[in-house]
LOKEBA-462037 format. One record per residue (C-alpha): residue number from 0; y, z, x; chain. Coordinates in steps of 0.2 Angstrom, whole numbers, plus 5000, padded with zeros to 4 digits. Each point is the difference from the previous one (the first is absolute). Layout:
BEGIN
ATOM   fikol   north     up   east   keti
ATOM     NUM       Y      Z      X      A
...
END
This chain:
BEGIN
ATOM   fikol   north     up   east   keti
ATOM       0    5796   5225   5014      A
ATOM       1    4995   4993   4984      A
ATOM       2    5013   4997   4986      A
ATOM       3    5005   5014   4988      A
ATOM       4    4993   4994   4981      A
ATOM       5    5013   5010   4993      A
ATOM       6    5015   4993   5008      A
ATOM       7    5004   5014   5012      A
ATOM       8    5004   4998   5018      A
ATOM       9    4985   5001   5011      A
ATOM      10    4995   5018   5005      A
ATOM      11    5011   5008   4985      A
ATOM      12    4986   4998   4986      A
ATOM      13    4988   5015   5000      A
ATOM      14    4987   4989   4992      A
ATOM      15    4999   4986   5010      A
ATOM      16    5004   5009   5017      A
ATOM      17    4995   5018   4997      A
ATOM      18    5005   5011   5013      A
ATOM      19    4986   5010   5008      A
ATOM      20    5002   5018   5002      A
ATOM      21    4997   5008   5016      A
ATOM      22    4982   5006   5004      A
ATOM      23    4999   5019   4998      A
ATOM      24    4988   5009   5011      A
ATOM      25    4983   5003   4995      A
ATOM      26    5003   5019   4995      A
ATOM      27    5015   4995   4989      A
ATOM      28    4992   4986   4991      A
ATOM      29    4986   5014   4996      A
ATOM      30    5013   5012   4994      A
ATOM      31    5008   4988   4989      A
ATOM      32    4984   4995   4993      A
ATOM      33    4997   5017   4995      A
ATOM      34    5016   5003   4993      A
ATOM      35    5000   4984   4989      A
ATOM      36    4984   5006   4990      A
ATOM      37    5009   5016   4995      A
ATOM      38    5017   4992   4997      A
ATOM      39    5008   5000   4983      A
ATOM      40    5002   4983   4992      A
ATOM      41    5018   4991   5002      A
ATOM      42    5008   4996   4984      A
ATOM      43    5011   4986   4999      A
ATOM      44    5015   5011   4994      A
ATOM      45    5009   5008   5013      A
ATOM      46    5011   5016   4993      A
ATOM      47    5019   4998   5006      A
ATOM      48    5008   5014   5009      A
ATOM      49    5011   5010   4990      A
ATOM      50    5020   4994   5002      A
ATOM      51    5012   5012   5009      A
ATOM      52    5016   5001   5006      A
ATOM      53    5009   5006   5016      A
ATOM      54    4998   4997   5019      A
ATOM      55    4983   4995   5009      A
ATOM      56    4995   5005   5016      A
ATOM      57    5000   4986   5014      A
ATOM      58    4992   4995   5016      A
ATOM      59    5011   4994   5014      A
ATOM      60    5018   5002   5001      A
ATOM      61    5001   5020   5002      A
ATOM      62    4986   5001   4986      A
ATOM      63    4988   5014   4999      A
ATOM      64    4984   4989   4998      A
ATOM      65    4992   4986   5009      A
ATOM      66    4986   4992   4993      A
ATOM      67    4983   4997   5011      A
ATOM      68    4998   4984   5006      A
ATOM      69    4986   4988   5002      A
ATOM      70    4996   4991   5017      A
ATOM      71    5016   4991   5006      A
ATOM      72    4991   4983   5000      A
ATOM      73    5000   4998   4982      A
ATOM      74    5014   4986   4997      A
ATOM      75    5009   5007   4984      A
ATOM      76    5012   4985   5002      A
ATOM      77    4987   4989   4990      A
ATOM      78    4997   5013   4986      A
ATOM      79    5004   4993   4985      A
ATOM      80    5013   5007   4988      A
ATOM      81    5000   4996   4981      A
ATOM      82    5014   5000   4987      A
ATOM      83    4994   5000   4981      A
ATOM      84    5011   4992   4987      A
ATOM      85    4999   4992   4984      A
ATOM      86    5003   4981   4999      A
ATOM      87    5015   5002   4990      A
ATOM      88    5009   5007   5015      A
ATOM      89    4998   4986   5012      A
ATOM      90    5015   4991   4995      A
ATOM      91    5010   5015   5003      A
ATOM      92    4993   5003   5018      A
ATOM      93    5002   4982   5004      A
ATOM      94    5018   4999   4993      A
ATOM      95    5004   5014   5012      A
ATOM      96    4990   4992   5015      A
ATOM      97    4991   5019   5001      A
ATOM      98    4991   5014   4992      A
ATOM      99    5013   5013   4997      A
ATOM     100    4999   5020   5000      A
ATOM     101    5004   5007   4983      A
ATOM     102    5015   5008   5007      A
ATOM     103    5007   4984   5006      A
ATOM     104    4997   4990   4984      A
ATOM     105    5009   5015   4991      A
ATOM     106    5013   4993   4988      A
ATOM     107    4992   4984   5002      A
ATOM     108    4988   4993   4987      A
ATOM     109    4985   5010   4999      A
ATOM     110    4983   4992   5003      A
ATOM     111    4994   4988   4985      A
ATOM     112    4984   5011   5000      A
ATOM     113    5002   5017   5007      A
ATOM     114    4984   5008   5003      A
ATOM     115    5006   5016   5007      A
ATOM     116    5001   5016   4987      A
ATOM     117    5019   5006   4999      A
ATOM     118    4992   5017   5005      A
ATOM     119    4994   4992   5016      A
ATOM     120    5017   4991   5004      A
ATOM     121    5008   5017   4999      A
ATOM     122    4988   5008   5010      A
ATOM     123    5002   4987   5014      A
ATOM     124    5018   5001   5000      A
ATOM     125    5001   5017   5002      A
ATOM     126    4988   5000   5014      A
ATOM     127    5007   5000   5018      A
ATOM     128    4990   4996   5015      A
ATOM     129    5009   5010   5014      A
ATOM     130    5009   5014   4991      A
ATOM     131    5015   5002   4989      A
ATOM     132    5010   4987   5009      A
ATOM     133    4986   4988   5003      A
ATOM     134    4998   4985   4988      A
ATOM     135    4991   4999   4984      A
ATOM     136    4983   4991   4998      A
ATOM     137    5009   4990   4986      A
ATOM     138    5010   4992   5015      A
ATOM     139    4984   4991   5006      A
ATOM     140    4990   4987   4994      A
ATOM     141    4981   5005   4996      A
ATOM     142    4984   4994   5008      A
ATOM     143    4983   5004   4999      A
ATOM     144    4988   4999   5014      A
ATOM     145    4984   4996   4990      A
ATOM     146    4998   4986   4986      A
ATOM     147    4991   5015   4992      A
ATOM     148    5014   5011   4999      A
ATOM     149    5000   5015   4987      A
ATOM     150    5013   4993   4990      A
ATOM     151    4995   4983   5000      A
ATOM     152    4982   5006   4995      A
ATOM     153    5008   5009   4986      A
ATOM     154    5007   4984   4992      A
ATOM     155    4985   4991   5004      A
ATOM     156    4988   5012   4991      A
ATOM     157    5012   5005   4986      A
ATOM     158    5000   5019   5006      A
ATOM     159    5013   5011   4995      A
ATOM     160    5012   5003   5015      A
ATOM     161    5017   5010   4999      A
ATOM     162    5007   4987   5013      A
ATOM     163    4998   4986   4990      A
ATOM     164    5013   4995   4984      A
ATOM     165    4992   4997   4982      A
ATOM     166    5005   4982   5004      A
ATOM     167    4988   4998   5015      A
ATOM     168    4986   5001   4988      A
ATOM     169    5006   4988   4989      A
ATOM     170    4995   4985   5010      A
ATOM     171    4984   4993   5006      A
ATOM     172    4996   5003   5018      A
ATOM     173    5001   4980   5003      A
ATOM     174    5019   5000   4997      A
ATOM     175    5003   5012   5017      A
ATOM     176    5001   4991   5015      A
ATOM     177    4998   5008   5018      A
ATOM     178    5012   4997   5014      A
ATOM     179    4992   5001   5017      A
ATOM     180    5008   5002   5017      A
ATOM     181    4996   5010   5016      A
ATOM     182    5005   5016   5009      A
ATOM     183    5007   4989   5014      A
ATOM     184    5011   4990   4989      A
ATOM     185    5007   5017   4992      A
ATOM     186    5004   5008   5017      A
ATOM     187    5004   4986   5011      A
ATOM     188    4994   4997   5017      A
ATOM     189    4997   5014   5013      A
ATOM     190    5016   5004   5009      A
ATOM     191    5012   4997   4984      A
ATOM     192    5009   5015   4994      A
ATOM     193    4993   5009   4984      A
ATOM     194    5017   4998   4992      A
ATOM     195    5001   5019   4995      A
ATOM     196    4984   5001   4993      A
ATOM     197    5001   4984   4992      A
ATOM     198    4980   5002   4998      A
ATOM     199    4991   5015   4995      A
ATOM     200    4982   5002   4997      A
ATOM     201    4993   5015   4987      A
ATOM     202    4982   5006   5001      A
ATOM     203    4999   5002   4981      A
ATOM     204    5010   4998   4984      A
ATOM     205    5018   5002   5006      A
ATOM     206    5001   5013   4984      A
ATOM     207    4985   5010   5005      A
ATOM     208    5003   5018   5006      A
ATOM     209    4991   4998   5017      A
ATOM     210    5003   4982   5004      A
ATOM     211    5009   4999   5018      A
ATOM     212    5012   4985   5005      A
ATOM     213    5001   4993   5018      A
ATOM     214    5019   4995   5001      A
ATOM     215    5002   4992   5017      A
ATOM     216    4988   4984   5008      A
ATOM     217    4988   5011   5011      A
ATOM     218    4997   5013   4987      A
ATOM     219    4998   4986   4987      A
ATOM     220    4987   4991   5010      A
ATOM     221    4990   5016   5006      A
ATOM     222    4999   5004   4979      A
ATOM     223    4995   4980   4998      A
ATOM     224    4986   5003   5012      A
ATOM     225    4994   5016   4994      A
ATOM     226    5000   4992   4983      A
ATOM     227    4990   4984   5006      A
ATOM     228    4986   5013   5006      A
ATOM     229    4996   5002   4981      A
ATOM     230    5004   4984   4994      A
ATOM     231    4990   5002   4984      A
ATOM     232    5006   5018   4997      A
ATOM     233    5010   5006   4984      A
ATOM     234    5014   5005   5013      A
ATOM     235    5000   4980   5005      A
ATOM     236    5002   4997   4982      A
ATOM     237    5015   5011   4997      A
ATOM     238    5009   4997   5017      A
ATOM     239    5016   4989   4998      A
ATOM     240    5010   4991   5013      A
ATOM     241    5020   5001   4995      A
ATOM     242    5012   4987   5007      A
ATOM     243    5018   5005   4998      A
ATOM     244    5011   4992   4986      A
ATOM     245    4991   4983   5000      A
ATOM     246    4986   4988   5006      A
ATOM     247    5004   4982   5002      A
ATOM     248    4990   4988   4992      A
ATOM     249    4999   4990   5016      A
ATOM     250    4988   5015   5007      A
ATOM     251    4988   4997   4984      A
ATOM     252    4985   4991   5009      A
ATOM     253    4991   4996   4983      A
ATOM     254    5000   5004   4982      A
ATOM     255    4983   5005   4992      A
ATOM     256    4995   4996   4982      A
ATOM     257    4986   5001   4989      A
ATOM     258    4996   4983   4995      A
ATOM     259    5004   4981   5002      A
ATOM     260    5013   5002   4983      A
ATOM     261    5010   5013   5008      A
ATOM     262    5000   4991   5017      A
ATOM     263    5007   4985   4991      A
ATOM     264    5012   5010   4991      A
ATOM     265    5006   5009   5016      A
ATOM     266    5002   4982   5010      A
ATOM     267    5011   4995   4986      A
ATOM     268    5011   5015   5001      A
ATOM     269    5001   4999   5019      A
ATOM     270    5005   4982   4999      A
ATOM     271    5013   5002   4985      A
ATOM     272    5008   5013   5011      A
ATOM     273    5005   4991   5014      A
ATOM     274    4995   5013   5012      A
ATOM     275    5001   4996   5018      A
ATOM     276    4984   5008   5003      A
ATOM     277    4983   4997   4988      A
ATOM     278    4987   5011   5004      A
ATOM     279    4982   4993   4999      A
ATOM     280    4992   5004   4983      A
ATOM     281    4982   5005   5000      A
ATOM     282    4987   5004   4987      A
ATOM     283    4990   5016   5003      A
ATOM     284    4994   5008   4985      A
ATOM     285    4991   5016   5009      A
ATOM     286    5018   5005   5002      A
ATOM     287    5002   5001   4981      A
ATOM     288    4984   5007   4994      A
ATOM     289    4998   5019   4997      A
ATOM     290    4989   5009   5012      A
ATOM     291    4982   5003   4995      A
ATOM     292    4994   5018   5002      A
ATOM     293    4986   5003   5013      A
ATOM     294    4984   5005   4994      A
ATOM     295    4995   5019   5003      A
END
């Protein structure tokens, strides 16, 4: 296998090592071709779900709804997860040796650059994942399942999004960094306890009206497989993986940045922090560029 020119581990770069999609039957390909000729153009901005508060239906542990799953052969452990933050927040993350959930950081110094709107924070604090007695979404560290997640795209394209603060738009996209890990790092090895819903999967924006949660290992993995079946879908771009309370910096595989200047700055922050673990810092511009609208 060749070497990735972008600095990513072999096999992780979608440009140097593109994943070949499964071949669809001839009839399905023909139907897709017909549908493509009549499909409306995709726009760069993806509208956000209206925030709501309350409880959410769950899959697993007595929940009413369980998502349909893709073939069990899909290895969801290698599914990458992405946490977007401003470079100004990186020193605080390294000092805590982890990315902290909103509720875990309550009473402590707020992020140097808070990209979440007050309304969105309140909605996530009021949303319960498993009934009135269940934990609030704000007790979890959020990760996206796609580097083209809807909230991140709103920042990249400077599109209005009620989930984002005014401050989020006052910085260049190049001032952001993306912490990358995998589902396997989040949920642990097979056979390990899930620690009482320590990892939850949401099949959409967590404040969305119709979003459902997979609150145990089996339900969460089923939901991930179903999401992987539509990897380029809007649902995949809205979905979140939530990790209870904190995510250790040791579990971050790499930090994605937009250019060499930012990579140098991030490396200096890592070196000056005395962190026990220094993730690889890679330049990958496509993650920081707005989506291009497809032609009709």
